[in-house]
N, C-alpha and C positions, 0 to 999 in steps of 0.2 A: 504494500500500499504505500503510495506517495502522497505527501501532504504538503501543499505550498504555505510558506510562512513568511513573515518578515518582509514587508514590501521595501523596495528600494527606488531610487530615482527613475522616473519614467524615461523610456527610450523611444526613438521613432517607431511607427507602426508599419513595418514592411519596407520593400525597396532596398535601400542600402543604409546601414546604420552609420552613425558618426564616425566609427573606426573603419569604415570602408568594407565591412563584411555584409554580404548580400543575406538577406532573411528570408524565410519562407512563412507564408501566411498560414495561420491557423485561426480561421474567424476573424476577429477585429485585432488579434494580438498574435504577433508572430512567435514561433518557438524560441528564437534567439532572445527576443525581448522578454518572453516568460522566463527563461533561465536567468536573465539579468535582474529581473524584477523580484524573484523569489529564490530562496534557498529551499532545495527539496530534501524531504526527510522520509525515512522509512521506519515502520514500526520495529522497535527492538524487543521490549518485553513488557509484561504486566507483573506487578509485584504485590505479594501478600505477606503480611505480618502475621505469623502463625505461632501457636503455643509450642508445638514440638516439630520444628523444621526438618530435623534428621529422620524422624519417623515417617513424616508425610512425603519427603522426597523419596525415601526408599520405597513407600508404597506406590507412588506415581511411577518409579522406575520398574518395580517388579511387576505391576499389574496394567500399566498403560503404555508400557514400552518407551517411556521417556529415557534420556540419557543425562547423566550429571555432567554437565560442560565445564563447569568451575565451581568450587566450593571453598568455604573458609571453615577451618576446624576450630576457630576461636569465635567468641561472641562478636556479632549476632548470627554466626553460623549460616551465612548466605549460601544458597545453593541455586545456581542458575540450571534450569532443566530445558533441554533441547528435544525437538522431535526427531524422527528417524533420519531426516537430512542433515541434521546438525544445526538447524536454525533455532536459536533461543527463543522460548515462548513465554516462560514464566520464572520469575525470581521469587524464592521463599526464603524468609529470614525470621528470627525471633529477636525482636527488639523491644524490651520492656520499656524503653523511653517513650514509646508510642503505644496507643491503645491497640491491643489484640482484640479485634472484633468478634462478637459472638455470631459466626457465620451461619449457624443452625437457625438463628432467629431472623435472617434477612431473606427477603423474597428472592428467589433466583432470577426473577424478571428484572431486579436491579443491576445484577452482574451474574456472569457464570463463565467457567471455563468450558469451552466446547471442542469436542474431538470428533473426527471423522470415523466412521465404521461402515462396513458393508452389511451388517446384521445387528442392528441395535437390540433386537429382542434377545439374541443370544448373549451379547455383551452385558446386557442388563442383568441377565440371571446369573452370569459368571461373576460379576461386580458384587451383586447381592450377597454371594457366598463368602465374599471377602471383606465385608463391612460397609459397602455402600448401600444406600437405601433409595428406593424409588420415590419421586415426588410427583410427577405426572408424566404422561404420554400425549404426544400430539401428532396425529396422523394428518397430513396436510392434503389437500385436494390433488396435489401434482404427484402423489404416491410416496412423497417423502415422509420419513418418521423421525420425530425429535423427541428424545427420552430424556427428561430432566431427572437427574439423581442428586444425591449429596454423598460426597465422600466420607470416609469415617470421622472426619472433623468437622463435618457440616458444610463444607464449601460446595457451592452448586456446580455440578458436572453434567454437562449436556452431551448426550451421544446423537451425533447427526447422521443419519442414513438418508442421503438425499437421491431423489431419482435423477436429478441432473447435478453431480458434485461440482463444486467450484473448480476453477482451473488448478492443476497440480495435485489433485487427488485421484 
């Protein structure tokens, strides 16, 4: 995902820029101008402050197939978890200087960690045997199945079985 941020000084719209470089039109704003106007960012990770980071990281590695990409063995015991491609998706830590939320009391529609699967029903049954709990299932008109669960620490975990998976899945 790319996000445009931090506006800069305006550049000419198309034709030849002040620096002599030809630009390509993309609507009313050329790509070169867009690059000059904004810094592009990519999603890096989502972080959670949790009570037992080491146990939680171990569960996600053993049961969801995540990998520990980086960790600290001292407080706050930060663990960066990556998917099977090596891309970091979540940071877990235990930092008592900040509130450790009661995740089980928060509605999963506020936030949740979503993972792709080709068989949400089978994964739901497997995860229930190892401490996850079912919250609700949603069968969409397009044939997709979204199963909302909670991991053993109450963090909302959504199993996404999409009829048309997003690119990369």
